[in-house]
N, C-alpha and C positions, 0 to 999 in steps of 0.2 A: 050225793051220789052213793049208791049201794056199793059196799066193798065185799066182793065175794072171795078174794084171795086171802083175806085176813079175817079170821073169826073174831078177832079182838075189836074191830071197828064194825059197827052196824051201819053207820051213816056218817059222811063227812061233807061239810059245806063251807065254802069260803065266806068269811064275814066281810061284808062291804063297809062295815063301820068298825072303828077301832075302839074296843073296850080297854085295850092295853096300849100304853104309849111307851116311848123310849124311857121317859122319866120313871114310869111305873116299875119297869124291870130293873132299873138302877137303884131303886129305893125300896126293895122288898125287905121288910123287917119282921113282919108277923106272918106266920104260916099256919096251915091247917094242922089239926091234930095228927093227921097221917104223916106229914113231914116231921113233926116234932117227935112222934112215936118212933119213927124209923131213923132218927138222928141223921138227917141229911146235911148237917152243918158243913162237912167237908165239901160236898157237892155244891152247896150254895156258894161257898168261898171260891171254889174253882170257877164256877159259872160267872160270878161277879168279876173275877180278875180277867176272864176271857172276854166278857161283854162290856168292858169299860167304855169302849168307843163304838159299840155295836148299835144297830138300830133294828126296829121291828120291820120285817119284810112282809109277813102275812099272818093273819089270824084265821083259824079254822074252828068251826063248831063241830064237835065230835060226839057222836052217840055210841057209847060202848055198852049200853044196856045196864049201866051201873045203878045201884039202888039210890045213890046220892045225886043222880041226874047227869046231864050232859056236861061236857068239858069244853073249854076253849084252849086250843093249842096255839101258842104264839111262837113263831119261828123268827129267830134273828139272823142277820147276815153272817153271823159267826158260827152258825150251826148249833145253836142252843135252842131247845124247845121248853118253854115254860107252860105248864099245864095248870089251868085254873078251873075251879068249879064254876060253871056258867052262871047259875043263879046267884051264888054268893058274890061273884064278880059284878054282875049286873046290879045287884043291890048295894054294892060298895062295901061289902063286909071286909073286915080287916084280915080274915083268915081264909081267903079265897084260893091261895096258892096251894096246889095239891102236891106237885113234884116238879123237879127240873131234870130234863134229859140233856146230857151232853151227847148229842144225837149221833147215831150211826147213820151212814148215808141212806140206808133203806128206810129209816124212820122219817126222814125229811121227804124223800121221794114219794113215799106212800101217801102223804098228805097232799102234795101238789098233784100227783097223778090222779088221785081220787076226784079232783076238781078240774081235770083236763088242763092243767097248767104245767109249764116247764119250769123246773127249779134251776136257778142260776148255778152254773158249774163251779163258781167260786165258793158257794156254800157247801157243795158236795166235797170240794177239795179240803175245806176246813174240817168237815166231818171225818174225812179219811185221816187227816193229820191228827185230830183228837183221838181217833180210834188207835192209831199207831202208837200214840203216847200212853194209851191205856186210861185215858181220862173218863171214858164212858163207864168205867167200873168204880169210880170213886164214890 
């Protein structure tokens, strides 16, 4: 679906297949050069602690017009969004993880609404809780 309200997203589509599983997000050890360069160690640790018992709710293919290609945004029931490079993920590359978002409510809603889906209010509540704790700035 075309996203007109957000210039950051050119296109979003729900993936009907799961490239990322619950086990994948619990066992992320190697990351992209982007994550390593921007030292997201603290964010990875916070996300790992929040997502110990979480599970993948939905995966979205997102085109942001980035030179490195499309992304897969993986939303967990705990309001965390894992962003992977689609091609690297599809090919099974070890460094497919681009970043982790301890999401604000609008970040999750934007993905679901782009695909005419309703996001579970419990996920939004988690996002609000994380935002109140300042976790989305770590």
